[in-house]
C-alpha positions, -999 to 999 in steps of 0.1 A, spaced: 155 255 160 125 245 138 145 220 120 155 204 156 118 201 164 109 186 131 135 161 136 124 154 171 90 151 164 95 128 131 118 104 150 92 101 178 65 92 152 88 71 131 103 51 165 136 57 147 164 87 140 152 108 112 173 137 99 161 165 73 184 170 44 210 198 52 202 215 18 167 225 29 162 261 38 144 276 65 114 287 43 108 253 26 112 235 61 85 258 75 63 248 45 66 214 50 58 217 88 25 236 82 14 210 54 20 182 76 3 201 104 -28 203 81 -28 167 72 -24 158 111 -57 180 115 -75 161 89 -62 124 102 -79 136 137 -114 138 119 -107 102 103 -90 85 132 -111 66 158 -83 79 183 -68 111 186 -36 97 195 -32 77 165 -12 105 147 -24 98 111 -18 123 86 -45 126 58 -40 148 26 -65 168 6 -98 151 -11 -92 117 6 -124 93 4 -127 68 30 -157 45 28 -168 19 51 -148 35 80 -156 7 107 -139 -20 84 -107 0 87 -79 -2 112 -50 25 111 -17 24 132 2 53 143 20 76 119 3 66 87 4 90 57 -24 89 34 -17 109 2 -39 134 -17 -68 121 -33 -65 87 -21 -96 65 -22 -100 35 7 -129 12 7 -128 -10 38 -160 -30 29 -145 -70 30 -149 -98 52 -115 -92 72 -116 -53 66 -82 -30 57 -55 -33 85 -27 -6 79 2 -8 101 24 18 118 43 45 96 27 33 63 24 57 35 1 57 7 8 76 -25 -15 103 -38 -43 91 -63 -37 57 -52 -69 33 -47 -72 5 -19 -104 -14 -25 -113 -49 -9 -144 -57 -26 -154 -54 -64 -190 -65 -57 -213 -66 -26 -229 -99 -36 -194 -116 -30 -175 -96 -4 -136 -97 -6 -113 -110 17 -94 -78 27 -60 -62 29 -33 -61 56 -1 -38 52 27 -42 77 45 -14 95 71 9 77 58 2 43 50 24 13 27 24 -16 37 45 -46 15 72 -61 -12 60 -88 -13 27 -71 -41 1 -71 -46 -27 -48 -77 -49 -54 -79 -71 -25 -111 -92 -33 -89 -124 -27 -69 -112 0 -36 -93 0 -9 -92 25 19 -69 23 46 -73 48 68 -50 68 96 -25 51 81 -30 15 87 -2 -6 70 5 -38 75 26 -70 43 45 -88 16 28 -104 20 -7 -89 -13 -26 -91 -28 -61 -73 -52 -82 -89 -63 -110 -62 -91 -127 -83 -97 -141 -119 -126 -143 -137 -136 -178 -152 -140 -179 -191 -142 -214 -199 -179 -214 -213 -181 -198 -244 -221 -198 -246 -221 -179 -212 -211 -142 -204 -178 -143 -189 -191 -116 -159 -217 -146 -153 -191 -175 -148 -179 -164 -115 -144 -157 -101 -114 -177 -87 -96 -162 -55 -61 -173 -43 -49 -140 -30 -16 -123 -31 16 -123 -5 43 -99 -4 69 -108 25 91 -84 44 117 -60 32 108 -62 -7 115 -36 -33 90 -34 -60 98 -11 -91 73 13 -108 43 -3 -127 47 -36 -116 15 -59 -116 9 -86 -94 -15 -113 -104 -37 -136 -83 -19 -163 -68 16 -143 -68 39 -150 -37 68 -129 -35 90 -141 -9 114 -121 15 141 -98 3 132 -98 -35 135 -70 -58 110 -64 -88 123 -44 -119 100 -18 -131 71 -31 -154 74 -66 -145 45 -89 -143 43 -113 -111 28 -146 -109 33 -177 -90 57 -182 -62 92 -161 -61 118 -178 -39 136 -154 -12 161 -128 -18 155 -130 -59 159 -102 -83 132 -105 -109 118 -89 -140 102 -94 -172 66 -103 -187 59 -130 -168 84 -121 -142 114 -146 -139 144 -147 -118 173 -129 -129 198 -133 -101 199 -140 -66 209 -113 -39 229 -140 -22 
């Protein structure tokens, strides 16, 4: 009975059929349901509208909340830190999951506000990930990521040896990940990276430049290994 109720609730929130693993025991299902209820109650405290159905874990930090727009069914893991301060803010779509201990930061300094971050519906950010969105980061729909993925959407200028690097300013091109990509653990995206639709990125890769659609890439720097087509 409890399993059926949870499956129906999850399916309604996600907008698609959802089934629990048949190996889960009743006690485990009850514990999961209780934890999700706690997260939902925390989410109500953070949400602008009570019907957003946002799930918030323990010890989550959200700064500059008025720059943050959350969709329905968003899950924010334990110890996540989000700072929405930026020109365009942070927009997180429906059914997005942000793994524990991740950091989403749109501006590094208040003297030069960052562009902002957009995450499309049904995408997931792995635990311990970092998204620096000063130059703008756009993540499409149905994108899945492993743990420790990092985004660095600006670069420091360093061409003048007589001037401290921190005083030479920055360049910003932004980072784009299109729909339906799979990003492995510990992948690093550098400023200017453009990952086209349907790509797969091997763990530990460093991605820069434009990657063609449906490519499987890996290495430092990342290169095309093969096409999925």
